Each structure stands twice: as C-alpha cells, then as structure tokens.
N, C-alpha and C positions, 0 to 999 in steps of 0.2 A: 837160835835159828839163823842160818846164814842167808845172805841175799838171794842166792840161786834157788834155794828151796822155797823161799818166800815168793819169789817171782813165779815159780812153777805152780805153787798152790793158788796164787791169784789168777793165773791163766786158766787153771782148771775150773775155778769158780766162774770166771768169765765165760768159758765155753758152756758150762752148765746153764748159766743165765741166758746165753744166746739161744740155746736149744729150747728153753722154756718159753722165751719170747716168740720164737718161730712157731712153736706149737699153739700158743694162744692166738697168734695172727691167723693161722690156718683155720682155727675154730670160728673166728669172728668174720672172716671174709669167705664168700663163695669161691669155689675152686677156680672158676674162670674169671673172677674179678668183677663180675656183673651181678647186679641185684635182679631178682626175678620180679617182673612187673605183673601186676594183677590186671586181668582183662575185664573191661566193663561190658555189660550187656548192652544191647541196642537200646533197651528201655532206659537204662541208667544214663547212657550218653544223651538221650533225648531229654530226660529230666534236667540234666546239668545244662544242656543247651538252652532249654526253655527258661530256666532260672536265670541264666546269664543275660539272655535277651531282655527279660523283665527288669533285671537290675540296671542294664545300660539304658533302657527306655526311660526308667524313672530318673536316672542321673541326667539324661538329656533334657527331660521335661523340667528338671529343677534349675537348669541353666548353669552358667559358669559359677564356680565357687570362689 
C-alpha cells in the first residue's frame, strides 16, 4: 500500500469518526444548548424557604463554629 492511499484511507476514517462524534454530541446536548429547568410550585418554594430559615436559625443559635 503506498503512502497516498494510506493517507486517503486514514482521512476517510477520520471523517467517519468526526461524523459519529458530532451525532453523539447532538444527542446529548439540547438543540439550543440550554438545559430545561424544572419549575417549582409555590408550595415547594415555601417549603424550601421555611426549611432554610429553620436551618439558618439553628446555625445562628449554635454560635460560631
């Protein structure tokens, strides 16, 4: 096999790999490049807020660590 045909074969393999990688990237990333965020209900936000307030109040009562 001469050098020119070897180079042509390697370039064809490279192009095939580039296409496969691009296809995999398209499957793993959303089309616009952003992840969809889940919306929390008002009740869920309140539960989280109340829990954090309780946590910080306990930390404040415990004093410096």
